[in-house]
C-alpha positions as CSV (number, residue, x, y, z in Angstrom):
1,M,-59.7,49.8,7.4
2,A,-56.8,48.4,5.5
3,W,-56.5,46.8,2.1
4,I,-55.3,43.2,2.6
5,R,-54.0,40.9,-0.2
6,V,-56.2,37.8,-0.2
7,A,-55.8,36.0,-3.6
8,E,-54.6,36.0,-7.1
9,A,-57.4,36.8,-9.6
10,A,-56.4,33.8,-11.7
11,D,-57.1,31.5,-8.8
12,V,-60.7,32.5,-8.4
13,E,-63.1,30.9,-10.9
14,P,-66.1,33.1,-11.9
15,G,-69.3,31.8,-10.1
16,R,-67.3,29.7,-7.5
17,P,-67.0,31.3,-4.1
18,L,-63.6,31.2,-2.4
19,L,-63.1,31.1,1.4
20,V,-60.4,33.4,2.7
21,S,-59.5,33.9,6.3
22,L,-58.4,37.2,7.7
23,D,-57.3,37.0,11.4
24,E,-60.3,35.1,12.9
25,Q,-62.8,36.3,10.3
26,D,-63.8,34.0,7.4
27,I,-64.9,35.8,4.3
28,A,-66.4,34.5,1.1
29,L,-64.9,36.1,-2.0
30,Y,-66.9,36.1,-5.2
31,R,-66.2,36.8,-8.9
32,V,-69.1,37.7,-11.2
33,G,-67.6,38.3,-14.6
34,N,-65.0,41.0,-14.0
35,E,-66.6,42.2,-10.7
36,W,-65.5,41.3,-7.2
37,Y,-67.5,41.0,-4.0
38,A,-66.8,39.8,-0.5
39,T,-69.2,38.9,2.4
40,D,-69.1,37.4,5.8
41,D,-68.8,33.7,5.2
42,L,-71.4,32.6,7.7
43,C,-75.1,32.5,6.9
44,S,-76.9,34.7,9.4
45,H,-79.6,32.1,9.8
46,A,-77.8,28.8,10.0
47,E,-74.2,29.7,10.3
48,A,-73.2,27.5,7.4
49,S,-70.3,28.5,5.1
50,L,-71.5,30.6,2.2
51,A,-68.3,29.7,0.3
52,E,-69.8,26.2,0.1
53,G,-73.0,27.6,-1.3
54,R,-74.3,28.0,-4.9
55,L,-73.7,31.4,-6.6
56,D,-76.3,32.4,-9.2
57,G,-75.7,35.9,-10.6
58,Y,-75.5,38.1,-7.5
59,R,-77.2,35.7,-5.2
60,I,-75.5,33.2,-2.9
61,T,-77.6,30.3,-1.6
62,C,-76.8,28.9,1.9
63,P,-76.0,25.2,1.5
64,R,-77.9,24.3,4.8
65,H,-81.4,25.7,4.5
66,G,-81.5,27.5,1.1
67,G,-81.6,31.1,2.4
68,Q,-80.2,33.6,-0.1
69,F,-78.2,36.8,0.1
70,D,-77.4,39.5,-2.4
71,I,-73.6,39.6,-2.5
72,R,-73.5,43.2,-3.5
73,T,-75.4,44.5,-0.4
74,G,-75.5,41.6,2.0
75,E,-79.3,41.8,2.0
76,A,-81.2,38.6,2.9
77,V,-83.4,38.0,-0.1
78,K,-84.9,34.6,0.5
79,M,-86.2,32.9,3.7
80,P,-85.4,31.5,6.0
81,A,-82.6,34.1,6.1
82,I,-83.9,37.5,7.3
83,T,-80.8,39.2,8.8
84,P,-78.3,40.8,6.4
85,I,-74.6,39.7,6.3
86,A,-71.6,42.0,6.3
87,T,-70.0,43.0,3.0
88,F,-66.4,44.2,2.4
89,P,-65.0,46.4,-0.3
90,V,-62.9,44.5,-2.9
91,R,-60.4,45.7,-5.5
92,E,-58.2,44.1,-8.1
93,E,-54.8,45.6,-9.0
94,G,-52.4,43.9,-11.3
95,G,-54.1,40.5,-11.0
96,V,-54.1,40.6,-7.2
97,I,-57.3,40.8,-5.1
98,Y,-57.5,43.0,-2.0
99,I,-60.2,43.2,0.6
100,D,-60.7,46.3,2.7
101,Y,-60.8,44.8,6.2
102,E,-59.9,45.7,9.8
103,P,-60.2,43.3,12.7
């Protein structure tokens, strides 16, 4: 895996997911307080963009059918979603956000 620069920390509002694209992979980036998380952007149930969903604490809600995922683990925590989504390590250095990703 490789650490790839994806955003400036100041550009990501807490509680508002940000869509980032790495190669052909869309990833949703989340800021909860001073913590950072990243998941596959597509809901495993409805293939809707999770970056367009509602973030409540550590749960992202799919905008299409209301399925929920824990952004820390990718676990599906509310039906109709049952299949987990991928998560990616995230770090902040000097106000820059990096995701550990390899195509």
